[in-house]
C-alpha positions as CSV (number, residue, x, y, z in Angstrom):
1,M,138.9,56.0,-0.2
2,P,138.3,59.4,1.3
3,E,138.1,59.3,5.0
4,F,137.2,61.9,7.7
5,I,137.0,61.7,11.4
6,H,133.2,61.8,11.8
7,E,130.1,61.1,13.8
8,F,127.2,59.1,12.4
9,V,123.7,58.9,13.9
10,P,121.2,56.5,12.2
11,A,117.8,57.7,11.4
12,H,114.8,57.1,13.6
13,P,112.8,54.2,12.0
14,T,109.7,56.3,11.5
15,R,111.5,59.0,9.5
16,R,112.0,59.2,5.8
17,G,115.4,58.6,4.4
18,L,116.8,62.2,4.9
19,T,120.4,62.6,6.0
20,L,121.7,65.8,7.4
21,L,125.4,66.5,6.5
22,L,126.5,68.7,9.3
23,L,129.5,71.0,8.5
24,H,131.1,72.9,11.4
25,G,132.7,76.3,11.4
26,T,136.4,77.1,12.0
27,G,137.5,75.6,15.2
28,G,134.6,73.2,15.5
29,D,134.7,69.4,15.1
30,E,132.4,66.5,14.3
31,R,130.4,67.0,17.5
32,A,130.0,70.8,17.3
33,L,126.7,70.9,15.4
34,L,125.2,67.6,16.7
35,P,122.8,69.4,19.1
36,M,121.4,71.3,16.1
37,A,120.4,68.2,14.2
38,P,117.2,67.3,16.1
39,L,116.2,71.0,16.1
40,L,116.4,71.1,12.3
41,E,115.0,67.7,11.4
42,P,114.1,65.4,14.3
43,G,115.0,61.7,13.6
44,A,117.0,62.3,10.5
45,A,120.2,60.4,9.9
46,V,123.2,62.6,10.7
47,L,126.7,62.5,9.1
48,S,129.0,65.0,10.7
49,P,132.7,65.1,9.5
50,R,135.6,67.0,10.9
51,G,137.5,69.3,8.6
52,K,141.0,68.1,7.7
53,V,142.7,71.5,7.4
54,L,144.3,73.0,10.6
55,E,144.6,76.7,11.0
56,H,146.6,77.4,14.1
57,G,145.4,74.1,15.4
58,R,141.7,74.8,14.6
59,P,139.9,72.5,12.1
60,R,138.6,73.9,8.9
61,F,137.3,72.3,5.7
62,F,139.8,74.2,3.4
63,R,142.7,76.6,3.5
64,R,142.4,80.3,3.4
65,L,145.1,82.9,2.8
66,A,143.4,85.6,4.9
67,E,140.0,86.5,6.2
68,G,137.7,86.0,3.3
69,V,140.5,85.1,0.9
70,F,140.4,81.4,0.0
71,D,143.0,79.1,-1.4
72,I,140.9,78.2,-4.5
73,E,142.9,75.1,-5.5
74,D,142.7,73.7,-2.0
75,L,139.0,74.5,-1.9
76,K,138.4,72.6,-5.1
77,L,140.3,69.6,-3.8
78,R,138.5,69.6,-0.5
79,A,135.0,70.0,-2.0
80,H,135.6,67.0,-4.2
81,E,137.1,65.0,-1.3
82,L,134.0,65.8,0.8
83,A,131.7,64.8,-2.0
84,D,133.5,61.5,-2.4
85,F,133.3,60.9,1.4
86,V,129.5,61.4,1.2
87,E,129.2,58.9,-1.5
88,V,131.3,56.3,0.4
89,A,129.5,57.0,3.6
90,S,126.1,56.5,1.9
91,V,127.2,53.0,0.9
92,R,128.8,52.2,4.2
93,Y,125.8,53.3,6.3
94,G,123.0,52.4,3.9
95,L,121.9,56.0,3.3
96,D,119.9,57.2,0.3
97,P,122.5,59.2,-1.7
98,G,119.6,61.2,-3.3
99,R,118.4,62.6,0.1
100,V,121.5,64.2,1.6
101,I,121.0,67.8,2.6
102,A,123.9,69.9,4.0
103,A,123.6,72.1,7.1
104,G,126.7,74.2,7.5
105,Y,127.8,77.2,9.5
106,S,130.5,79.7,8.4
107,N,133.4,77.7,6.9
108,G,131.1,74.7,6.9
109,A,128.5,76.7,4.9
110,N,131.2,77.7,2.5
111,I,132.3,74.2,1.8
112,A,128.7,73.1,1.4
113,A,128.2,75.9,-1.2
114,A,131.3,74.8,-3.0
115,V,130.0,71.2,-3.2
116,L,126.7,72.6,-4.6
117,L,128.7,74.5,-7.3
118,L,131.3,71.8,-8.1
119,R,129.5,68.5,-7.4
120,P,125.8,69.4,-7.6
121,R,124.5,65.8,-7.5
122,T,126.0,65.2,-4.0
123,L,123.4,67.3,-2.2
124,V,119.6,67.5,-2.6
125,G,119.6,70.9,-0.8
126,A,121.4,72.9,1.7
127,V,121.0,75.1,4.8
128,L,123.7,77.7,4.9
129,F,124.3,79.8,8.0
130,R,126.7,82.8,7.4
131,P,128.0,81.7,4.0
132,M,130.2,83.6,1.6
133,V,130.8,83.0,-2.1
134,P,133.4,80.2,-2.0
135,I,134.1,80.0,-5.8
136,V,132.7,81.1,-9.1
137,P,133.0,78.1,-11.4
138,D,133.8,78.7,-15.1
139,D,130.5,76.9,-16.0
140,L,127.5,77.1,-13.7
141,P,126.2,73.7,-12.6
142,G,122.6,72.6,-13.1
143,L,120.9,73.2,-9.8
144,L,117.4,73.5,-11.2
145,G,114.9,73.4,-8.4
146,T,117.5,72.6,-5.7
147,P,116.3,74.2,-2.4
148,V,118.8,76.4,-0.5
149,F,118.2,78.2,2.7
150,I,120.6,81.1,3.5
151,S,120.6,82.8,6.9
152,A,122.7,85.9,7.3
153,G,123.2,88.6,10.0
154,R,122.7,92.2,9.0
155,Q,125.4,93.2,11.5
156,D,127.9,90.5,10.5
157,P,131.4,92.0,10.4
158,I,132.7,89.1,8.4
159,V,130.0,88.5,5.8
160,R,128.6,91.7,4.5
161,P,125.0,91.7,3.1
162,E,126.3,92.4,-0.4
163,E,128.3,89.1,-0.2
164,T,125.2,87.2,0.9
165,K,123.2,88.6,-2.0
166,R,126.0,87.8,-4.4
167,L,125.9,84.1,-3.3
168,A,122.1,84.0,-3.6
169,K,122.3,85.4,-7.1
170,L,125.0,82.9,-8.1
171,L,123.0,80.0,-6.9
172,R,119.8,81.3,-8.5
173,D,121.6,81.8,-11.8
174,A,122.4,78.1,-11.6
175,G,118.7,77.3,-11.1
176,A,118.5,76.8,-7.3
177,E,115.5,77.9,-5.3
178,V,117.0,80.2,-2.7
179,T,115.3,81.4,0.4
180,L,117.1,84.3,2.2
181,N,116.6,84.7,5.9
182,W,117.9,87.9,7.6
183,S,118.6,88.4,11.3
184,A,119.6,91.5,13.2
185,S,122.6,89.7,14.7
186,G,126.3,89.4,13.8
187,H,128.3,86.3,12.8
188,W,127.0,84.2,15.6
189,L,124.0,82.0,15.0
190,G,120.7,82.6,16.9
191,R,118.2,80.0,17.8
192,E,115.5,81.8,15.9
193,E,117.4,81.2,12.7
194,I,117.5,77.5,13.4
195,V,113.7,77.6,14.0
196,A,113.3,79.4,10.6
197,A,115.5,76.8,8.9
198,R,113.4,74.0,10.6
199,Q,110.2,75.5,9.2
200,W,111.8,75.8,5.8
201,L,112.9,72.2,5.9
202,F,109.4,71.1,7.0
203,S,108.0,72.7,3.9
204,L,110.1,70.5,1.6
205,P,108.3,67.4,0.4
206,F,111.3,65.2,0.6
207,A,112.5,66.3,4.0
208,S,109.5,66.3,6.4
209,A,109.0,63.5,8.9
210,T,106.3,60.9,8.2
211,S,104.2,61.6,11.2
212,G,104.3,61.7,15.0
213,P,107.0,62.7,17.4
214,V,110.4,61.0,17.8
215,S,110.7,59.3,21.1
């Protein structure tokens, strides 16, 4: 059984069955993105694993050989392992496996994109902050209608705009409905981008809260 050190937060009883799969960046852990969850989708269930790979003691979700150069075989292994974990956790915590949406930053966004491309049925959608193209599969998956929100920084020294556009095209070629959000910032995430992602999530029929605030 695939296992990750992780945090789980059950959904508020007035919410629909959406689960946010939070995926941290390099050096983060299972708690790093927890404060972002109520800003994205108040009251949603939260599943937040810690990456198993260590790079100089810092957790990641897969190995890289250099900045922007990924160990593809390890990436494939880790993407399938994460997808298996989501399936097991859905049973363990009584989650709807058809309503899991990833929200990842940097390395976490890359593993989320890899899961979309290699195990497309795992996620119903994704919010990707500062992603790169993780892998180009031999055969594109069927992502018809899958909503994906990509937020990129125009001054990002790690992820160039051309790379962001390449990922958006790859996902669109697979049938995904991609929304591109640009900020004037660098690699770090700004609050306005979380607000934009929240508004995007609210527009999705399967993601919005039923009604009323969460107490």
